[in-house]
C-alpha positions as CSV (number, residue, x, y, z in Angstrom):
1,M,0.0,0.0,0.0
2,S,1.6,3.3,-1.1
3,G,1.6,6.5,0.9
4,P,2.4,7.2,4.5
5,V,1.7,4.3,6.8
6,E,2.1,4.2,10.6
7,K,3.1,0.7,11.6
8,H,2.7,-1.1,14.9
9,V,5.0,-4.2,15.0
10,D,5.1,-7.0,17.5
11,N,7.2,-10.2,17.6
12,A,5.1,-12.2,15.1
13,A,3.1,-9.9,12.9
14,T,2.9,-6.4,11.4
15,H,-0.1,-4.3,12.0
16,A,-0.7,-1.0,10.3
17,I,-3.0,2.0,10.2
18,A,-3.4,2.7,6.5
19,R,-3.6,6.3,5.4
20,A,-2.8,5.8,1.7
21,P,-4.9,7.6,-0.9
22,D,-5.3,4.3,-2.7
23,G,-7.1,2.7,0.2
24,L,-8.0,-0.3,-2.0
25,A,-4.5,-1.6,-2.5
26,G,-3.2,-4.7,-0.7
27,G,-6.4,-6.7,-0.5
28,G,-5.6,-8.9,-3.5
29,G,-8.8,-8.0,-5.4
30,P,-9.8,-9.0,-8.9
31,D,-9.4,-6.9,-12.0
32,D,-12.5,-4.8,-11.3
33,G,-10.5,-3.0,-8.6
34,T,-12.4,-4.5,-5.7
35,A,-10.2,-5.2,-2.7
36,R,-10.5,-8.7,-1.2
37,W,-9.7,-9.2,2.4
38,R,-9.6,-12.2,4.6
39,A,-11.8,-10.4,7.1
40,I,-13.4,-7.0,7.6
41,F,-14.5,-5.7,11.0
42,L,-17.0,-2.8,11.3
43,S,-18.7,-1.3,14.3
44,D,-20.5,1.8,15.6
45,I,-22.3,2.5,12.3
46,H,-25.3,3.9,14.2
47,L,-27.9,3.4,11.5
48,G,-31.0,5.4,12.4
49,T,-29.1,8.6,13.3
50,A,-28.4,11.7,11.1
51,G,-24.7,11.4,12.0
52,C,-24.3,8.0,10.3
53,K,-22.2,8.2,7.2
54,A,-24.2,5.6,5.4
55,D,-23.3,6.8,1.9
56,F,-19.6,6.5,2.8
57,L,-20.1,3.0,4.2
58,L,-22.0,1.9,1.0
59,D,-19.0,3.1,-1.0
60,F,-16.7,1.0,1.2
61,L,-18.9,-2.1,1.0
62,R,-19.1,-1.8,-2.8
63,E,-15.3,-1.6,-3.1
64,N,-14.3,-4.2,-0.5
65,E,-15.1,-7.9,-0.2
66,S,-14.1,-10.4,2.4
67,D,-14.4,-14.0,3.3
68,R,-15.8,-13.0,6.7
69,L,-17.5,-9.8,7.8
70,Y,-17.8,-9.0,11.5
71,L,-20.4,-6.4,12.7
72,V,-19.0,-5.5,16.1
73,G,-21.9,-3.7,17.7
74,D,-23.9,-0.5,17.5
75,I,-24.8,-1.2,13.9
76,V,-28.3,0.1,14.4
77,D,-28.9,2.8,17.1
78,G,-31.9,1.5,18.9
79,W,-31.6,4.2,21.6
80,R,-32.0,7.0,19.1
81,L,-34.8,5.2,17.2
82,K,-36.8,4.9,20.4
83,R,-36.8,8.7,20.6
84,G,-37.8,9.4,17.0
85,W,-37.8,7.5,13.7
86,Y,-35.0,8.4,11.3
87,W,-34.4,5.9,8.5
88,P,-33.4,7.3,5.0
89,Q,-33.0,5.1,2.0
90,A,-29.2,5.0,2.4
91,H,-29.6,3.3,5.8
92,N,-31.8,0.7,4.2
93,D,-29.3,0.2,1.4
94,V,-26.6,-0.6,3.9
95,V,-28.7,-3.3,5.4
96,Q,-29.6,-4.7,2.0
97,K,-25.9,-4.7,1.0
98,V,-24.9,-6.7,4.0
99,L,-27.7,-9.2,3.4
100,R,-26.6,-9.5,-0.2
101,K,-23.0,-10.2,0.9
102,A,-24.3,-13.0,3.2
103,R,-26.4,-14.5,0.4
104,K,-23.3,-14.5,-1.9
105,G,-21.2,-16.5,0.6
106,T,-19.7,-14.0,3.0
107,D,-19.8,-15.3,6.6
108,V,-21.4,-12.4,8.4
109,I,-21.2,-12.4,12.2
110,Y,-23.1,-9.8,14.2
111,V,-21.9,-9.1,17.8
112,P,-24.5,-6.6,19.3
113,G,-23.4,-3.6,21.3
114,N,-25.2,-1.5,23.8
115,H,-27.1,0.6,21.3
116,D,-28.5,-2.5,19.5
117,E,-28.7,-4.5,22.7
118,A,-32.2,-5.8,21.8
119,L,-30.5,-8.3,19.6
120,R,-28.9,-9.9,22.6
121,D,-32.3,-11.6,23.2
122,Y,-31.6,-13.5,19.9
123,L,-28.1,-14.8,20.4
124,D,-27.1,-17.9,18.3
125,H,-29.9,-17.2,15.9
126,H,-29.5,-16.6,12.1
127,F,-31.3,-13.7,10.3
128,G,-30.9,-13.7,6.5
129,G,-27.7,-15.7,6.8
130,I,-26.3,-13.4,9.5
131,L,-25.3,-15.1,12.8
132,V,-26.0,-13.1,16.0
133,T,-23.7,-14.0,18.8
134,G,-22.6,-12.4,22.1
135,E,-18.9,-12.6,21.1
136,A,-16.8,-14.3,18.5
137,V,-13.4,-15.8,18.1
138,H,-11.4,-14.9,15.0
139,V,-8.5,-17.1,14.0
140,A,-6.1,-15.1,11.9
141,A,-4.1,-16.4,8.9
142,D,-1.1,-16.8,11.2
143,G,-3.1,-18.9,13.7
144,R,-3.5,-16.2,16.3
145,R,-6.8,-16.1,18.1
146,Y,-8.6,-12.9,18.7
147,L,-11.6,-12.3,20.9
148,V,-14.2,-10.2,19.1
149,I,-16.5,-8.1,21.4
150,H,-18.2,-4.8,21.2
151,G,-16.7,-3.7,24.5
152,D,-19.5,-1.9,26.4
153,A,-19.2,-4.3,29.3
154,F,-15.8,-2.7,30.0
155,D,-17.0,0.9,29.9
156,G,-17.5,2.1,33.4
157,V,-20.2,4.6,32.4
158,V,-22.3,2.0,30.6
159,R,-21.7,-0.7,33.1
160,Y,-22.1,1.2,36.4
161,A,-24.2,4.2,35.6
162,R,-26.6,3.5,32.8
163,W,-28.5,6.7,33.3
164,L,-25.2,8.6,32.7
165,A,-24.7,6.7,29.4
166,F,-28.1,7.8,28.1
167,L,-27.3,11.4,29.2
168,G,-24.0,11.1,27.4
169,D,-25.8,9.9,24.3
170,H,-27.8,13.1,24.2
171,A,-24.7,15.2,24.8
172,Y,-22.8,13.3,22.0
173,A,-25.6,14.0,19.6
174,F,-25.4,17.7,20.4
175,A,-21.6,17.6,20.0
176,L,-21.9,16.1,16.5
177,W,-24.3,18.9,15.6
178,T,-21.9,21.5,16.9
179,N,-19.1,19.8,15.1
180,E,-20.8,20.2,11.7
181,W,-21.2,24.0,12.1
182,F,-17.8,24.4,13.6
183,N,-16.2,22.7,10.6
184,R,-18.3,24.7,8.2
185,A,-16.8,27.8,9.7
186,R,-13.3,26.3,9.4
187,R,-14.0,25.6,5.7
188,V,-14.9,29.3,5.2
189,L,-11.6,30.2,6.8
190,G,-9.7,27.8,4.5
191,L,-8.9,25.4,7.4
192,P,-9.1,21.6,7.1
193,Y,-11.6,19.3,8.8
194,W,-11.0,18.8,12.5
195,S,-13.3,16.7,14.7
196,L,-14.4,18.8,17.6
197,S,-16.8,16.1,18.7
198,A,-14.0,13.5,18.8
199,W,-11.9,15.9,20.9
200,L,-14.7,16.6,23.3
201,K,-15.5,12.9,23.6
202,H,-11.9,12.1,24.4
203,K,-11.9,14.6,27.2
204,V,-15.2,13.2,28.6
205,K,-13.7,9.7,28.6
206,N,-10.7,11.0,30.5
207,A,-13.0,12.5,33.1
208,V,-14.4,9.0,33.9
209,K,-11.0,7.2,33.7
210,Y,-11.2,6.5,37.5
211,I,-14.0,4.1,36.8
212,V,-12.2,2.0,34.2
213,D,-9.5,2.3,31.6
214,F,-11.3,0.8,28.7
215,E,-8.4,-0.3,26.5
216,E,-6.5,-1.8,29.5
217,A,-9.6,-3.6,30.7
218,V,-10.4,-5.1,27.3
219,A,-6.8,-6.3,26.8
220,A,-6.8,-7.8,30.3
221,E,-9.9,-9.8,29.6
222,A,-8.3,-11.2,26.4
223,R,-5.2,-12.1,28.3
224,R,-7.2,-13.7,31.1
225,R,-9.0,-15.9,28.6
226,G,-5.8,-17.0,26.8
227,F,-6.3,-15.0,23.5
228,D,-3.5,-13.4,21.5
229,G,-5.5,-10.2,21.0
230,V,-8.9,-8.6,21.0
231,V,-11.0,-6.7,18.4
232,C,-13.6,-4.3,19.7
233,G,-15.5,-1.0,19.0
234,H,-17.6,1.1,21.3
235,I,-15.3,4.1,22.0
236,H,-15.2,5.4,18.4
237,K,-11.4,5.4,18.3
238,A,-9.6,3.3,15.8
239,E,-6.4,1.8,17.2
240,I,-3.9,-1.0,16.8
241,R,-1.4,-1.4,19.6
242,D,0.3,-3.8,21.9
243,I,-0.9,-3.8,25.5
244,G,1.2,-6.0,27.7
245,G,1.7,-8.6,24.9
246,I,-2.0,-8.5,23.8
247,V,-2.8,-7.1,20.4
248,Y,-5.5,-4.5,21.0
249,M,-7.5,-3.5,17.9
250,N,-10.4,-1.1,17.7
251,D,-12.2,-0.7,14.3
252,G,-13.4,2.8,15.0
253,D,-16.8,4.1,13.7
254,W,-18.9,5.4,10.8
255,V,-20.0,8.6,12.4
256,E,-16.8,10.6,12.9
257,S,-13.8,8.7,11.4
258,C,-15.3,6.2,8.9
259,T,-12.8,3.5,9.6
260,A,-12.7,-0.3,9.2
261,L,-10.3,-2.9,10.4
262,V,-9.2,-5.4,7.7
263,E,-7.0,-8.5,7.7
264,D,-4.8,-9.3,4.7
265,R,-4.3,-12.9,3.5
266,D,-1.0,-13.1,5.4
267,G,-2.6,-12.1,8.7
268,T,-1.6,-8.4,8.7
269,F,-4.3,-6.1,10.2
270,R,-4.9,-2.6,9.0
271,V,-7.2,0.2,9.9
272,I,-8.4,1.9,6.7
273,E,-9.5,5.5,7.1
274,W,-12.0,5.4,4.2
275,A,-13.1,9.0,4.0
276,R,-9.5,10.2,3.9
277,A,-8.5,7.5,1.5
278,R,-11.3,8.4,-0.9
279,G,-11.1,12.1,-0.4
280,L,-14.7,12.2,0.8
281,D,-16.3,15.3,2.3
282,M,-17.0,14.7,5.9
283,L,-19.4,17.7,5.9
284,A,-21.5,16.3,3.0
285,A,-25.2,16.2,4.0
286,P,-26.4,12.7,4.5
287,V,-29.1,11.6,2.1
288,G,-32.5,12.3,3.6
289,A,-31.1,14.4,6.4
290,A,-33.3,17.2,7.6
291,R,-31.7,20.6,7.5
């Protein structure tokens, strides 16, 4: 993959965050330009909200195929849909695209998160060829075993103060709205996109750090259970790093960063920043969004 790449190397495998403008390279795709990965991990899509970049995700799903597709929680935002229905065509198209992949032979595994927790009542069931499970185990090409979980059980706010989590959800929605107008002003001034909402969320997470350090807790669970690493979502921060000998990988989100975690045929994992790779406008109005 050409372009600047930040690498995280451990003793047995290379992991990279891909920031190349040709985000399709390296997957071993056919002549039509489609990238083919051994596995793709997506989470925190938040279908049912105006902040969801469903059009960008559709672009990603069209250009990337995989043997296995993991949906690592918060795919549909049930919390927000309970407060008011929002479901433009692009969100339905994402669902149909995933179902189509399942019909065509992709193994699709859905691990529900806290925003789509209603699906936890249907664990070990199949829907349209998609398996719903509380957690999954991914065996990489190099034989390493990775625990796949959403991660909300290790977030102190969600686990110990559910009312605060709902309050935070409202605050986060407001931060995303503020972020849009903040960046429109930056555009007028000739400044690049900068995620105010991500910065604010990071500060909030630091404020509750005394309850739990999310990344350390998730890695500790993987270590306790004998895994080589863990793949999760939940905190909307894509990351690949070593934590005490455990490979911690977070696939990010499709609200702020538009990121996906992918595995090459040789077991190399990468975080693809899709909007940046494709030069997509993060301030583009979502299809069907009210203004």
